[in-house]
Each structure stands twice: as C-alpha cells, then as structure tokens.
C-alpha atoms as one frame of an Amber mdcrd trajectory, in Angstrom:
protein
 -41.817 -24.347 -85.027 -41.911 -20.889 -86.557 -42.773 -17.910 -84.342 -43.394
 -14.253 -85.066 -41.967 -11.699 -82.635 -43.033  -8.030 -82.557 -44.532  -8.502
 -86.022 -41.314  -9.945 -87.474 -42.156 -13.197 -89.237 -39.345 -15.564 -90.287
 -38.798 -15.993 -94.022 -37.948 -19.576 -95.013 -37.375 -20.578 -98.643 -39.631
 -23.448 -99.688 -36.635 -25.659-100.509 -35.334 -25.461 -96.938 -36.382 -27.719
 -94.080 -36.956 -26.602 -90.501 -37.579 -29.574 -88.226 -40.842 -29.269 -86.251
 -38.836 -29.551 -83.017 -36.630 -26.578 -83.927 -37.611 -23.010 -83.015 -37.150
 -20.169 -85.491 -38.251 -16.824 -84.090 -38.678 -13.315 -85.427 -36.376 -11.538
 -87.873 -34.791 -14.598 -89.492 -34.206 -15.105 -93.210 -33.387 -18.633 -94.365
 -32.234 -19.115 -97.961 -32.425 -22.092-100.302 -31.565 -25.707 -99.416 -30.945
 -25.056 -95.733 -31.418 -27.659 -92.993 -32.378 -26.774 -89.413 -32.230 -29.786
 -87.098 -34.416 -30.713 -84.121 -33.648 -28.794 -80.957 -32.021 -25.904 -82.830
 -33.018 -22.399 -81.717 -32.559 -19.484 -84.123 -33.715 -16.385 -82.238 -34.151
 -13.251 -84.293 -35.908 -11.410 -81.485 -33.194  -8.777 -80.823 -31.634  -8.555
 -84.287 -31.697 -10.029 -87.778 -30.224 -13.449 -88.542 -29.560 -14.355 -92.171
 -28.787 -17.902 -93.270 -27.636 -17.793 -96.868 -28.208 -20.659 -99.315 -27.073
 -24.151 -98.346 -26.477 -23.487 -94.634 -27.108 -26.220 -92.091 -27.667 -25.638
 -88.377 -27.724 -29.030 -86.752 -29.376 -30.487 -83.668 -29.352 -28.476 -80.411
 -27.538 -25.450 -81.849 -28.283 -21.910 -80.695 -27.983 -18.825 -82.911 -28.625
 -15.535 -81.090 -27.067 -12.146 -80.287 -27.078  -9.118 -77.997 -29.761  -6.487
 -78.739 -29.174  -4.362 -81.815 -26.792  -6.769 -83.562 -27.451  -8.584 -86.827
 -25.488 -11.561 -88.114 -25.014 -13.608 -91.258 -24.118 -17.257 -91.754 -22.833
 -17.177 -95.310 -23.461 -19.681 -98.092 -22.758 -23.351 -97.273 -21.865 -22.708
 -93.632 -21.979 -25.979 -91.671 -22.771 -25.656 -87.940 -22.229 -28.942 -86.072
 -24.383 -30.445 -83.336 -24.675 -28.410 -80.157 -22.722 -25.360 -81.327 -23.542
 -21.858 -80.067 -23.194 -18.871 -82.388 -23.773 -15.718 -80.330 -23.564 -12.511
 -82.308 -20.848 -13.799 -84.656 -20.608 -13.771 -88.452 -19.587 -16.942 -90.254
 -17.856 -16.972 -93.641 -18.740 -18.878 -96.772 -18.289 -22.672 -96.739 -16.876
 -22.811 -93.216 -17.286 -25.703 -90.756 -18.079 -25.096 -87.103 -17.398 -28.226
 -85.059 -19.703 -29.837 -82.543 -20.204 -28.010 -79.215 -18.121 -25.046 -80.360
 -18.961 -21.627 -78.886 -18.366 -18.509 -80.995 -18.916 -15.237 -79.178 -20.091
 -11.746 -80.059 -18.547  -9.784 -82.925 -16.239 -12.650 -83.844 -15.645 -13.009
 -87.581 -14.899 -16.436 -89.039 -13.369 -16.186 -92.517 -14.402 -18.098 -95.629
 -13.530 -21.821 -95.751 -12.353 -21.990 -92.133 -12.641 -25.160 -90.080 -13.217
 -24.641 -86.350 -12.602 -27.832 -84.366 -15.116 -29.411 -82.005 -15.469 -27.786
 -78.568 -13.433 -24.731 -79.505 -14.164 -21.446 -77.736 -13.794 -18.388 -79.967
 -13.625 -15.235 -77.841 -15.622 -12.095 -78.613 -14.227  -9.865 -81.359 -11.807
 -12.524 -82.607 -11.045 -12.216 -86.327 -10.131 -15.515 -87.987  -8.536 -15.203
 -91.461  -9.993 -17.248 -94.299  -8.861 -20.865 -94.760  -7.729 -21.213 -91.104
  -7.876 -24.385 -89.001  -8.867 -23.315 -85.497  -8.896 -25.382 -82.293  -8.824
 -25.037 -78.518 -10.048 -22.940 -75.600  -9.328 -20.161 -76.236  -9.355 -20.963
 -79.929  -6.146 -20.470 -81.911  -5.226 -20.830 -85.553  -2.887 -23.819 -85.872
  -2.510 -24.016 -89.644  -4.098 -23.314 -92.996  -6.911 -25.464 -94.370  -5.663
 -27.574 -97.288  -7.483 -28.078-100.568  -8.133 -31.679 -99.517  -9.651 -30.619
 -96.188 -11.982 -28.083 -97.764 -13.000 -30.610-100.433 -13.934 -33.071 -97.648
 -15.869 -30.351 -95.822 -17.707 -29.369 -98.995 -18.733 -32.987 -99.656 -20.104
 -33.301 -96.122 -22.100 -30.105 -96.498 -23.539 -31.358 -99.785 -25.139 -34.224
 -97.845 -26.912 -31.675 -95.656 -27.948 -29.665 -98.705 -29.766 -32.697-100.105
 -31.281 -33.551 -96.706 -34.167 -31.027 -96.887 -35.667 -32.689 -99.971 -35.166
 -36.133 -98.414 -36.962 -34.967 -95.264 -39.884 -33.653 -97.298 -40.057 -36.962
 -99.181 -39.729 -39.426 -96.315 -39.776 -37.918 -92.800 -43.047 -38.498 -90.970
 -44.168 -38.945 -87.407 -45.000 -42.599 -86.657 -45.733 -44.958 -83.800 -42.700
 -47.135 -82.942 -42.557 -50.814 -83.798 -42.517 -53.114 -80.756 -40.564 -55.957
 -82.355 -37.596 -55.813 -84.723 -38.748 -57.084 -88.147 -36.995 -60.215 -89.446
 -35.764 -58.472 -92.566 -35.070 -54.984 -91.282 -32.959 -53.128 -93.819 -29.767
 -51.292 -92.939 -29.071 -47.844 -94.329 -28.214 -47.811 -98.005 -24.574 -47.185
 -98.826 -25.261 -43.947-100.664 -23.469 -41.564 -98.339 -19.735 -41.263 -98.851
 -17.872 -41.177 -95.557 -14.627 -39.387 -94.802 -12.750 -42.683 -95.166 -14.242
 -43.283 -98.623 -13.403 -39.755 -99.689  -9.830 -39.908 -98.412  -9.144 -43.072
-100.432  -9.506 -41.151-103.685
C-alpha cells in the first residue's frame, strides 16, 4: 500500500511494481523497473528514500533512517529477503544478502556483495567491489568479474518481474484439489548452476 505522510506522497514510476502487501510511506522516490516485495516497508516519514532504476527490495525488508537523514539505493541494487537498511547508502549494482542488517551512515560501494546475515556497523565504509561477510561484517576479498556477472543476471530477473506481475499476478481463491495435469514452472529462469557452467 502507498501512504502519504505530512503531505509527502511517494513517487513510483509506472514500470515499477509495489506489492499490495508492502508499505511505502511518505518521501519515497522509486525509479523505473523496481520490484518491492510483500511485507517490505519503505518508510520515508523522517527523511527521503530514493530507489534508483532497477532496484529490488524483497519480501520483509525494512528501509528506514533516523530523523533528518536521506538515503539512496543506487541503480540495480538487490536487497535480499528480510534485510534491514537503516540510514545507509547502497552503491550501484550491489547485492545485500538475506537477513543482513546495515546501520546508519554506512556506505556500501558499487558492485559489492554483502553475505547473508551480515551486520554492517554504523558509519562503516565498504570500498567498491568488496565481498563482505560476518558479524561484525568484514571485507574478505574482492568481487570477481564472474561473481558480479552472476549477481547482475540475478538482478535482471527481478527487473523483469514487475512487468510479469502486472501481466499475471492476481488475487484468487485457492484450489482444494491438485489438478491432474498441474504444470511445473517453466525452465526460463537461469539458475546459478546454469550460469556457472558457461
């Protein structure tokens, strides 16, 4: 759902998809081809939040900040399920792993990969192309060309998801019996294993 707050109304590009069970509030600007999953909360009540083109914020994520701060998730940022971004800026084409917490005034550089369940302390500065893991989070190596290519491919799936949601997502009553010829998902999504074989 989309909520105004103190006369700030979120701006969402028509090509982006905000799930009806997500909450986008106040001074939020969402660019082109973004995906906001169910359960996500993007709260621009105390400051501005900008999602540049191609960003995805997946299920049960929180994006918020202390009063007076404003933050940007740069182009093609990929925020995994359950992550919390609190007053931090995220660089272009970075990956934030599931259930990661990134605290206030942290800066994640372009094309970084932050591993699942990492805790990035306030005011931490992560150089571009870093692989970051742990609690507290530490840089363990540089992101390779192959790793960033894999990340980019995964993000492209989320960038096509908004149009697929507009085309096919609808609220329905559940079936009570499994149909005899129930189809499985089409093999159109390339997995990590498929990508790594190339």
